C-alpha positions as CSV (number, residue, x, y, z in Angstrom):
1,M,172.7,-123.8,-5.8
2,Q,169.3,-122.1,-6.5
3,E,166.4,-123.2,-4.3
4,L,162.9,-122.7,-5.5
5,C,159.9,-123.0,-3.2
6,I,156.3,-123.3,-4.5
7,S,153.6,-123.2,-1.9
8,G,150.0,-122.2,-1.3
9,G,148.3,-124.6,-3.6
10,T,146.9,-128.2,-3.9
11,I,149.6,-130.6,-5.3
12,L,148.5,-133.3,-7.7
13,T,151.5,-135.6,-7.5
14,M,150.2,-137.8,-10.4
15,D,151.7,-140.8,-8.7
16,E,150.0,-144.2,-9.2
17,A,148.3,-143.9,-5.8
18,G,146.7,-140.6,-6.9
19,S,148.1,-138.7,-3.9
20,I,146.8,-135.2,-3.5
21,I,148.4,-132.8,-1.0
22,D,146.2,-129.9,0.2
23,D,148.0,-126.7,1.1
24,G,151.2,-128.4,-0.2
25,M,154.7,-127.2,-0.7
26,L,157.4,-128.1,-3.2
27,L,161.1,-127.4,-2.5
28,I,163.3,-127.6,-5.5
29,Q,167.1,-127.7,-5.4
30,G,168.9,-127.5,-8.7
31,P,167.0,-129.6,-11.3
32,R,165.3,-132.0,-8.8
33,I,162.6,-132.0,-6.1
34,A,164.0,-132.0,-2.6
35,Y,160.6,-131.9,-0.7
36,C,157.0,-132.6,-1.7
37,G,154.5,-132.5,1.1
38,P,152.4,-130.4,3.4
39,R,153.4,-126.7,3.7
40,Q,156.0,-126.2,6.5
41,A,158.7,-123.8,7.6
42,V,162.0,-124.7,5.8
43,N,165.2,-123.0,6.6
44,A,167.4,-122.5,3.5
45,P,171.1,-123.3,3.9
46,G,173.2,-120.2,3.5
47,S,174.6,-121.5,0.1
48,H,171.1,-121.5,-1.4
49,E,169.4,-118.6,-3.1
50,R,165.7,-119.0,-2.3
51,I,163.0,-118.1,-4.9
52,E,159.4,-118.1,-3.7
53,L,156.4,-118.8,-6.1
54,D,152.9,-118.4,-4.8
55,A,150.5,-121.0,-6.2
56,R,147.6,-118.7,-5.2
57,G,145.4,-121.5,-4.0
58,G,145.6,-123.2,-7.4
59,L,146.7,-126.6,-8.7
60,V,150.3,-127.7,-8.7
61,L,151.1,-130.6,-11.0
62,P,153.9,-132.0,-13.2
63,G,154.7,-130.2,-16.4
64,L,152.8,-131.7,-19.4
65,I,154.6,-133.8,-22.0
66,N,153.9,-133.3,-25.7
67,R,154.9,-136.7,-27.0
68,Q,154.7,-135.8,-30.7
69,T,155.0,-132.5,-32.7
70,H,156.8,-130.7,-35.5
71,A,157.4,-127.5,-33.6
72,A,158.4,-125.2,-36.5
73,M,155.1,-126.0,-38.3
74,T,153.7,-123.1,-36.2
75,L,154.8,-121.1,-39.4
76,M,152.2,-123.2,-41.4
77,R,149.3,-122.9,-38.9
78,G,146.2,-122.6,-41.0
79,M,148.0,-122.7,-44.3
80,A,146.1,-125.7,-45.7
81,D,143.1,-126.9,-43.7
82,D,140.2,-129.2,-44.3
83,L,142.1,-131.6,-46.6
84,P,142.8,-135.3,-46.5
85,L,146.3,-136.3,-45.2
86,D,147.8,-137.4,-48.5
87,K,146.7,-134.2,-50.4
88,W,147.5,-132.0,-47.4
89,L,151.0,-133.4,-47.2
90,T,152.0,-133.8,-50.9
91,E,150.3,-130.7,-52.4
92,H,150.8,-128.2,-49.6
93,I,153.2,-129.1,-46.8
94,F,156.0,-130.7,-48.8
95,P,156.1,-127.8,-51.3
96,A,156.1,-125.2,-48.5
97,E,158.9,-127.1,-46.8
98,T,161.2,-126.7,-49.8
99,K,161.3,-123.0,-48.9
100,L,162.3,-123.6,-45.3
101,S,165.6,-122.3,-43.9
102,G,167.4,-122.7,-40.6
103,D,166.3,-119.3,-39.5
104,A,162.7,-120.2,-40.3
105,V,162.9,-123.3,-38.2
106,Y,164.6,-121.5,-35.3
107,W,162.0,-118.8,-35.1
108,G,159.1,-121.2,-35.7
109,T,160.4,-123.4,-32.9
110,M,160.8,-120.4,-30.6
111,L,157.2,-119.5,-31.3
112,A,156.2,-123.1,-30.5
113,C,158.2,-123.0,-27.3
114,A,156.5,-119.8,-26.2
115,E,153.1,-121.4,-26.9
116,M,154.0,-124.6,-25.0
117,I,155.5,-122.7,-22.0
118,R,152.3,-120.6,-21.7
119,N,150.2,-123.8,-22.0
120,G,152.1,-125.8,-19.4
121,V,154.1,-128.1,-21.7
122,T,157.6,-128.6,-20.4
123,S,158.8,-131.5,-22.6
124,F,158.3,-132.3,-26.3
125,C,159.4,-134.7,-28.9
126,D,160.1,-133.2,-32.3
127,M,160.7,-134.6,-35.8
128,Y,161.4,-132.0,-38.5
129,L,163.9,-130.3,-40.8
130,F,166.9,-128.2,-39.7
131,E,166.7,-129.9,-36.3
132,R,169.9,-128.4,-35.1
133,E,168.0,-125.1,-35.0
134,T,165.1,-126.8,-33.2
135,A,167.5,-128.0,-30.5
136,K,169.1,-124.5,-30.2
137,A,165.6,-123.0,-29.7
138,A,164.5,-125.6,-27.2
139,D,167.7,-125.0,-25.2
140,A,167.3,-121.2,-25.3
141,A,163.7,-121.5,-24.2
142,G,164.6,-123.8,-21.3
143,L,162.4,-126.7,-22.4
144,R,163.1,-130.4,-22.3
145,A,163.2,-132.1,-25.8
146,V,163.9,-135.1,-27.9
147,V,164.8,-133.9,-31.4
148,G,165.5,-135.7,-34.7
149,E,166.2,-134.7,-38.3
150,V,163.4,-136.2,-40.4
151,I,164.9,-138.5,-43.1
152,Y,163.3,-139.9,-46.2
153,D,164.3,-141.3,-49.6
154,F,163.9,-138.0,-51.5
155,P,166.2,-135.0,-51.1
156,S,165.6,-132.7,-48.1
157,S,165.6,-128.9,-48.2
158,S,167.6,-129.1,-45.0
159,Y,170.5,-131.5,-45.8
160,G,170.1,-132.5,-49.5
161,E,170.7,-136.1,-50.2
162,L,169.9,-138.9,-47.8
163,E,173.6,-139.6,-46.9
164,N,173.8,-136.1,-45.4
165,G,170.7,-136.8,-43.4
166,F,172.3,-139.6,-41.6
167,A,175.4,-137.4,-41.1
168,V,173.2,-134.7,-39.5
169,T,171.5,-137.3,-37.3
170,Q,174.8,-138.7,-36.0
171,E,176.1,-135.1,-35.4
172,L,172.9,-134.3,-33.4
173,I,173.3,-137.5,-31.3
174,A,176.9,-136.7,-30.5
175,A,176.3,-133.0,-29.9
176,Y,173.6,-133.5,-27.2
177,A,174.8,-136.8,-25.7
178,G,175.6,-135.1,-22.4
179,H,172.9,-132.4,-22.4
180,P,170.7,-132.3,-19.2
181,R,167.5,-131.5,-21.1
182,I,167.9,-132.3,-24.8
183,K,168.8,-135.5,-26.6
184,A,168.6,-136.6,-30.2
185,A,167.0,-139.6,-31.9
186,I,166.9,-141.2,-35.3
187,M,163.7,-140.1,-37.1
188,P,162.7,-141.8,-40.4
189,H,159.5,-140.1,-41.6
190,A,157.2,-143.1,-42.4
191,L,157.0,-146.4,-44.2
192,Y,155.6,-144.8,-47.4
193,T,158.5,-142.3,-47.6
194,C,161.4,-144.6,-46.4
195,S,162.7,-147.6,-48.2
196,P,163.7,-150.9,-46.5
197,P,167.5,-150.1,-46.9
198,L,166.9,-146.7,-45.2
199,L,165.1,-148.3,-42.3
200,E,167.6,-151.1,-41.9
201,R,170.4,-148.5,-41.8
202,A,168.4,-146.5,-39.1
203,A,168.1,-149.7,-37.1
204,G,171.9,-150.2,-37.3
205,L,172.6,-146.7,-36.3
206,A,170.3,-147.1,-33.3
207,Q,172.1,-150.2,-32.2
208,K,175.5,-148.5,-32.7
209,T,174.7,-145.3,-30.8
210,G,172.0,-146.4,-28.3
211,A,169.7,-143.7,-29.7
212,D,165.9,-144.3,-30.1
213,I,164.0,-144.4,-33.4
214,N,160.8,-142.4,-34.0
215,I,158.5,-142.9,-37.0
216,H,154.9,-142.2,-38.1
217,L,153.1,-145.6,-38.2
218,S,149.7,-146.9,-39.2
219,E,148.2,-143.4,-39.3
220,T,145.5,-144.2,-41.8
221,K,143.9,-147.2,-43.5
222,H,145.1,-145.7,-46.8
223,E,148.7,-145.9,-45.4
224,T,148.2,-149.6,-44.5
225,A,146.8,-150.4,-47.9
226,Q,149.8,-148.6,-49.5
227,V,152.3,-150.5,-47.5
228,V,150.6,-153.9,-48.1
229,E,150.5,-153.2,-51.8
230,R,154.2,-152.3,-51.9
231,Y,155.7,-154.8,-49.5
232,G,153.0,-157.5,-49.0
233,K,152.8,-156.8,-45.2
234,R,150.9,-154.6,-42.8
235,P,153.0,-151.7,-41.5
236,L,153.9,-153.3,-38.1
237,D,154.9,-156.6,-39.8
238,H,157.0,-154.7,-42.3
239,L,158.8,-152.8,-39.4
240,Q,159.4,-156.1,-37.6
241,S,160.8,-157.8,-40.6
242,L,163.4,-155.0,-40.8
243,G,164.4,-155.4,-37.2
244,L,162.9,-152.3,-35.8
245,L,160.3,-153.7,-33.4
246,N,162.0,-153.2,-30.0
247,R,162.3,-151.0,-27.0
248,S,164.1,-148.3,-28.9
249,L,161.1,-147.7,-31.2
250,W,158.7,-144.7,-30.7
251,V,155.7,-144.6,-33.1
252,D,153.3,-141.8,-33.8
253,H,149.6,-142.1,-34.3
254,A,149.1,-145.9,-34.4
255,V,145.5,-145.5,-35.6
256,D,145.0,-148.6,-37.8
257,L,146.0,-151.4,-35.5
258,N,144.5,-154.8,-35.0
259,N,144.4,-156.7,-31.6
260,D,147.5,-158.8,-32.4
261,E,149.5,-155.7,-33.3
262,I,148.5,-154.0,-30.1
263,V,149.8,-157.0,-28.1
264,R,153.0,-157.1,-30.0
265,L,153.6,-153.4,-29.4
266,A,153.2,-154.0,-25.7
267,E,155.4,-157.0,-25.6
268,A,158.2,-155.2,-27.6
269,G,158.1,-152.2,-25.2
270,V,157.3,-149.8,-28.1
271,R,156.3,-146.3,-27.1
272,V,153.3,-144.8,-28.8
273,A,152.1,-141.2,-29.3
274,H,148.3,-140.8,-29.4
275,C,147.3,-137.6,-31.3
276,P,143.5,-137.5,-31.2
277,E,143.0,-133.9,-32.5
278,S,145.3,-134.2,-35.5
279,N,143.8,-137.6,-36.4
280,M,140.3,-136.1,-36.1
281,K,141.1,-133.1,-38.2
282,L,142.7,-135.1,-41.0
283,A,140.0,-137.7,-40.8
284,S,142.7,-140.3,-40.2
285,G,140.5,-142.3,-37.7
286,V,140.5,-142.9,-34.0
287,A,143.3,-144.9,-32.4
288,P,142.4,-147.9,-30.3
289,L,143.4,-146.2,-27.0
290,M,141.4,-148.3,-24.6
291,E,142.7,-151.5,-26.2
292,M,146.3,-150.2,-26.0
293,L,145.8,-149.2,-22.3
294,A,144.4,-152.7,-21.5
295,A,147.5,-154.3,-23.2
296,E,149.8,-151.9,-21.2
297,V,151.3,-150.3,-24.2
298,K,153.5,-147.3,-23.2
299,L,151.4,-144.3,-24.2
300,G,151.6,-140.6,-24.2
301,L,149.6,-137.7,-25.7
302,G,150.8,-135.6,-28.6
303,T,149.4,-132.6,-30.5
304,D,151.2,-133.2,-33.8
305,G,152.3,-130.1,-35.6
306,C,150.3,-126.8,-35.9
307,A,149.7,-127.4,-39.6
308,S,147.4,-130.3,-38.7
309,N,146.0,-129.5,-35.2
310,N,146.3,-126.3,-35.1
311,D,147.7,-125.6,-31.7
312,L,150.1,-127.0,-29.1
313,D,147.6,-127.0,-26.2
314,L,147.7,-130.3,-24.3
315,F,144.7,-129.3,-22.2
316,G,142.6,-129.2,-25.3
317,E,144.2,-132.5,-26.4
318,M,143.2,-134.1,-23.1
319,D,139.6,-132.9,-23.5
320,S,139.4,-134.2,-27.0
321,C,141.0,-137.5,-26.0
322,A,138.5,-138.2,-23.2
323,K,135.5,-137.2,-25.3
324,I,136.3,-138.9,-28.6
325,H,136.8,-142.3,-27.0
326,K,133.6,-142.0,-25.1
327,A,131.8,-141.1,-28.3
328,V,133.2,-143.9,-30.5
329,S,132.7,-146.6,-27.8
330,L,129.3,-145.3,-26.7
331,D,130.6,-145.7,-23.1
332,P,130.9,-142.6,-20.9
333,T,133.1,-144.5,-18.4
334,V,136.1,-145.0,-20.8
335,A,139.1,-142.7,-20.9
336,P,138.4,-141.3,-17.4
337,A,139.8,-137.9,-16.5
338,E,142.6,-139.2,-14.1
339,T,143.8,-141.7,-16.8
340,V,143.9,-139.0,-19.4
341,C,145.9,-136.7,-17.1
342,A,148.3,-139.5,-16.6
343,L,148.8,-139.8,-20.3
344,A,150.1,-136.2,-20.3
345,T,152.2,-136.7,-17.2
346,R,153.3,-139.9,-15.5
347,M,152.5,-142.3,-18.4
348,G,153.6,-139.8,-20.9
349,A,157.0,-139.6,-19.2
350,E,157.5,-143.3,-19.7
351,A,156.6,-143.0,-23.3
352,F,159.0,-140.0,-23.5
353,G,161.8,-142.3,-22.2
354,H,162.0,-140.9,-18.6
355,Q,161.5,-142.8,-15.3
356,D,162.2,-139.6,-13.3
357,L,159.6,-137.3,-14.8
358,G,155.9,-136.8,-14.8
359,V,155.4,-137.3,-11.0
360,L,155.9,-134.8,-8.2
361,A,158.0,-136.6,-5.5
362,E,161.4,-136.2,-3.9
363,G,164.2,-137.0,-6.2
364,M,162.2,-136.5,-9.4
365,L,163.1,-133.9,-12.1
366,A,161.5,-130.6,-11.3
367,D,159.2,-130.0,-14.2
368,V,156.2,-128.3,-12.6
369,I,153.3,-126.1,-13.6
370,V,150.7,-124.1,-11.5
371,L,147.2,-123.4,-12.6
372,D,145.1,-120.5,-11.3
373,T,141.8,-122.1,-10.4
374,N,140.2,-118.9,-8.9
375,Q,138.2,-118.3,-12.1
376,P,134.5,-118.7,-13.1
377,H,135.0,-121.6,-15.4
378,L,136.9,-123.6,-12.7
379,T,134.4,-122.8,-9.9
380,P,133.3,-124.9,-7.9
381,M,135.8,-127.7,-7.9
382,Y,134.7,-131.2,-6.9
383,N,137.3,-133.2,-8.8
384,P,140.6,-131.6,-9.9
385,Y,141.3,-134.2,-12.6
386,S,137.9,-133.6,-14.1
387,H,138.6,-129.9,-14.2
388,L,142.0,-130.4,-15.8
389,V,140.5,-132.4,-18.6
390,Y,137.1,-130.9,-19.2
391,A,137.3,-127.3,-18.1
392,A,140.9,-126.0,-17.8
393,K,142.7,-124.2,-20.6
394,G,146.3,-123.6,-21.3
395,S,145.7,-119.9,-20.5
396,D,145.0,-121.0,-16.9
397,V,148.7,-121.8,-16.3
398,I,150.4,-119.1,-14.3
399,H,153.9,-120.6,-13.6
400,T,156.0,-123.0,-15.6
401,I,159.2,-124.6,-14.3
402,C,161.4,-127.0,-16.2
403,H,164.5,-128.7,-14.8
404,G,164.2,-126.4,-11.7
405,E,164.3,-123.2,-13.8
406,V,161.4,-120.8,-13.8
407,L,160.4,-120.3,-17.5
408,M,157.3,-118.4,-16.8
409,A,156.0,-116.6,-13.6
410,D,152.7,-114.9,-13.4
411,R,152.1,-115.5,-17.1
412,E,155.3,-113.7,-18.1
413,I,157.9,-115.8,-20.0
414,R,161.4,-115.2,-18.7
415,T,163.5,-117.0,-21.3
416,M,162.7,-115.0,-24.4
417,D,161.4,-111.7,-25.8
418,L,157.9,-112.8,-26.8
419,A,157.3,-109.7,-29.0
420,E,160.5,-110.3,-31.0
421,V,159.7,-114.0,-31.4
422,M,156.2,-113.3,-32.8
423,A,157.6,-110.6,-35.1
424,R,160.4,-112.8,-36.4
425,A,158.0,-115.8,-36.9
426,K,155.6,-113.6,-39.0
427,E,158.5,-112.6,-41.1
428,Q,159.6,-116.2,-41.7
429,A,156.0,-117.3,-42.4
430,A,155.7,-114.6,-45.1
431,L,158.7,-116.0,-46.8
432,L,157.0,-119.4,-47.1
433,N,153.8,-118.2,-48.8
434,G,153.9,-114.4,-49.1
435,R,150.4,-114.0,-47.8
436,V,150.6,-113.8,-44.0
437,R,148.8,-110.9,-42.3
């Protein structure tokens, strides 16, 4: 068994007590943490191969969790900016997606994985087309992922007719049932693209397989009006009437919610992805984060896809999250830095479906990142959480570990040829629109 030792830094455990260990040490055996505490001499048993990583006096914390994205949309980064959601989606994104292939999704996802590894993200949830290729790429890159083939009423460029979409979904669930890092979920796109029979079938499949369901929900007031006009109910009421409001449900965005809906989300144990930057860029609105936190809704942070954000940097997402909620509430004390850090780690892990992730402690899964803080923009440091949210950048990450495996050391990714990934991604992007430089 491989043994990994990380020492020489300050450990932010991200536990509920806010424990910080100065001059700390992590000892990782296999996929889990065997020791987390002050630095000390540890003799490795003869059966262990010891790898040493120097934290260089920086910050050691859990790997970040990107609760919502569409990874292969890296190929559409900047393709159609400064547009409202409905026009952006129907006039630009959906047409481009008709040209997608499995190769495009594989290399687009590899590019996304490279970006996330370099930015300290070790787990992500992905809804997109050709998700078998997304799963293969995440596995090759060494990341942790929940993947799901997007299904909707109209034919897909990936699987064709809807019946095939359910078949692909069931195959994914079966194929990754025993995988240590990757699992599959059922992912209907949204209420305005999925009919009641489709959603009822998704609910039945979830009950049969034990898989979760992930859907975009209440992203804009326009969506709410559209659902009310079509079904006579607000989005959450419509979902509940179809039997989907339960602990297996993950929802993305949740911008247009009222207080009663927030309480019902919490009571049902629904998990929510908050995507502030995408929501700002598409002018979708600002989700009621503080009300959801007060109601104890299970919450995590997501970047959304690169076609609507336009990056996968959760440090930037944390910064935007903290600031936008202060601005809209006119209260500088809301969304404090430590809470926002928890949304990307401990709280995000619960919203990601893991009780053994997002905290550095003995027995927890060993998803760990190290930031180099010996830099002008991180000097001096009074409060590490403040720096993580308001000053740090993804480029400050020097080491990234997932499931006990070193994916990046000293800013060098070990699980892929980055030059090849970027070249292949450019080739695939050119096939989508013919105008990539």
